[in-house]
C-alpha positions, 0 to 999 in steps of 0.5 A: 489492460482490458484483460484486467478490467474484464477479470474485475468484472467477472469477479463481481459476477461470481461474487453476485452468484455466490450470494445468490447461492447463499440466499438459496441455501437459507430457503433450502428447507422449503424447497423439498425434492427440488433440491436434487434438480438444483444440484443437477442443474446449478454448478457450485461456485468457488465458496468456503462452505461446500457440500460433497455429493452424497452419492460420492461419499468422503472415501471416494471423494478423497480417492478422486483428489489423489487420483487427480493429484490434488494438493490438499490437506485435511487440517483437523479432527480427521481421526474418525473419518470417514465417519462424520458426527452430526453437525461436523464438517471437514476443513480442507486446505487446497493449493490455489492452482488446484481449486478449479480441478475439484469444483465438479465434486460438490453440489450446491444445496446442503447435504450430510457431508459439509466441507470448508475449503480454504486456499493458500492465498486469500482468493475470493471464495476461499479465504478465512476473512475477505482478503485474509487467508486461513493461515499465512501463505508460507505456513499454508504452503509448509502444511501442504508440502509436509503432509502425510497419508492417513489410512492410505486414503486421507492426506493430513498434516504431519504430527508437528504441523498438526499441533502447530496448525491446530494451536493456531486454529484454537488461538487466533481463530476460535480464541475464547470459543475454543474453551481454552483459558486466557492464561494460567490459573484462569477458569476453563470455559466450556461450550456445549458441543464444543470439541475439547481443544485442550485434550487434543493439544495436550496429546499432540504436544506430548507426541511431539515432545513439547511442553506447553500449558494449554491456555491462550497466552502460553500457546501464543507465546509458543507459536511466536517462538516457532513463527506461527502467528499472524502478521501485525496488519492481519491480527486486528482483522481476525480479532473482531469479536474476541476481547482477548485477541483485541487486547492481544492486537493492542498489546502488539501495537503498543509493543511495536510503537514503543520500539519504533519512531512515529513521525506524523505529517500534515501535508496541505491537509493530507495527514500521514503517519510514518513509522520505522524501527530505524533511526537512520531511515528516520533521519532521511525522513526528517530531511525531507518532510520536516516542514510538514511535521506535526508532533501533536497530530493524532495518529488515529486520524492519519489518511496515509500510514506506512511502517518501514522496517529494517529487517529481512523482507518476508519473501515467503509471503508472495505465493510461489506460483503467483502470476504478477499483477504487472511489471514495471522497469523497477518493480514486480507487483503481486496481489493477494487478497486486498494486499499488493506485494511489490518486489523492488529488485529483491532489495525491498518488499512493500506490502500495501493496501491501496483501499486502507492507504496503509502498508509495511515496507521491509528491507535490510538496506535503509538507503534502498528503503528510503528511495522506495519510501520517497516515491511511495509517499510522493505517489500516494500524497500526490494522488490525494492532492490531486483529488482535491484540485491541488495538482503537482508540477515538477518544478523549481519554485521560488517566491519574490514578494508573494509572487511565485516563479516556477521553473519547469525543465528536464531533471539535471538541467540545473534548476536546483543549483539555479535556485540556491544561487538566487537564494543569495538574495534575501528577497528570494524565498524557497517553495520547492526544487522537486514537486510543487502543488498548485491549488484552485486559487492559483497559489503555489504550495511549498513542498520544501524537500531537502535540495539535492546537488551533485557531489562536489557541488557548493552552496555560495551562501552557506556558512562554512560550518554547515556541511552537506549531507550524503543523500541516500537518492538517487543511487546514481550519480551520487548526490549530497543535500542541504541540512534541513535547518539551513533552508526552512527559514527561507521557505514561503508556505505559499505564493500567487503564481507570477510566471512560469519558465520553460527551461532548457540549458545549453553550454556556450550560448548566452541566457535568454528569456522570451515570452511564449504564446498559449499553445507553446505554453500549454504543450510545455506545461503538459510535457512537464506536469502531465506525463512526467514522473510527478503525475504518479511516481510509481505505478505500483502504488496507484495502478488498478484494473477496474472501471471505477479506477479508470473513471477516476483517472480519466476525471483527474486527467481532465481536471489537470488539463483544465487547470494547466489550460488556465495556467497557460492562458492566465500566467505569463509563460517564458522560454528560458534558454540557460547558459552554462554559467549558473551565475549568469542565468540567476542574474538574468532572472533576478534582473528581469523579474524582481530585484531591479523592479521590472514591470515584467513580473505578473500581477498575481492578483489577476490569477485568482479571477481566472482559476476557479476556487475549490468549492468543496470543504477539506472534510468533503474532499477527504470523504471523496478520496476514501 
């Protein structure tokens, strides 16, 4: 952890150093002979625009790269080397691992030999845009691996990759500035001093035996057929400043939307947009999240946006020699630019941007994808709820006359079966059997995902015509779940906290309920809600290595501790020893707390005086999260 945080601090310092060098270059005309002294004393940082030491020259520079066995490729306009026209530069692609081996060949201040150095992935100081590589990583590796020698000195792309990479550059990097018409029949745009992309592309296409019209739209269609296009989430970033690319990105988004299902959610103020091209996947989503479905919600206002695609994961996007950011027992996490790539046992690949809170998940196995989707969504939604002091607990929640009873216990102890048994009584309402947020006003907020039961279980009050459905999760042991329609009518949207029951189950003993003191109550709540899975379902989707993240998580832990301390002090907490007979357990709870009119039930009105309300407005909270 300390190494990762130190790495973040070093990157901040390097970024500031790069900025300082850029400012120094702007005033270089006024520095005169001092520039030579600066070049001797000040090392050149890792940045895109660099200058070759004039005492070395282009030929010797490339010879040194060859001697050091640096994996590089001069991407375009290399035919006249070593001659370089005034104002021209050398665009070079270098393998990530070799960047450090060439930094001594550059100087800080401008010289007549300018280079733009890009790497395979989007490393700081060697990316096309922040977090976006010059070419998709797998295409960049393909260019390096198939490069050939030119004039026995310069390593350049082979004929086919030269055409494809130049077409990619003209279409997606230059767009209208390339001088190419937008479509057939459109006028040719010419810019003073601009290279003729049309002539070069036509000659390269002819050499490769490719027939294509030299316009942006035709080249885009050809690149699409060849698999040489930016990803959907990258195109809007590189489209900035280009009307044609912006239109293309919009058309792509519309095409994707027409072929996909959208499911907007509003989960206690957290707006989520789920998209997928799989109907079976969306069926799983509807089972668990239909209570929060808001069909009229504006997708543009989503706080969290995730696409789930039923297709082969693009494993080639992960750099071959990439070192994992960290590993968990269920995933390996890599980082490239601002995206993190999460490999889930080679079944599912997630590409996620934590800052934007959006990403794409790929898999050919919809059940495996949904298992990851559920944990991903619960993690990101749960963190946003936490930041607004609606802290999560892993519990069964039922309501009786606006009083919430929360049952906290280990998974598999029978909480869900107990809750469904008590639902035989019409006075009992449903809150959740998984995750339950508790707000700052002492109310338990409903989170009614579809209850899951061990295969072969029965629900006594369910009509015979209603069949239980095969659940996609967990993988083992296999489970079934209730249809959403059978539980929604009994959901209570929120209820005042009435009592918390710390559950354990032992066969062969009589069920019992006893009141516990503050310390036992606080320890029981923390064991469930501070260290359990509900605090962060998957570290892959929230763990970061930065001082700001550590500060925020420390603040969150303190807020949770404060809330749980108030709960242990203000709400009656009981130790509930369950027997092996669910009906006995349900009868004891109902007779003790509600149906028989017992005085043991806690007056929920007293809770609001002990737990401070949330002061911030929803909009302020949303800004804080961002």
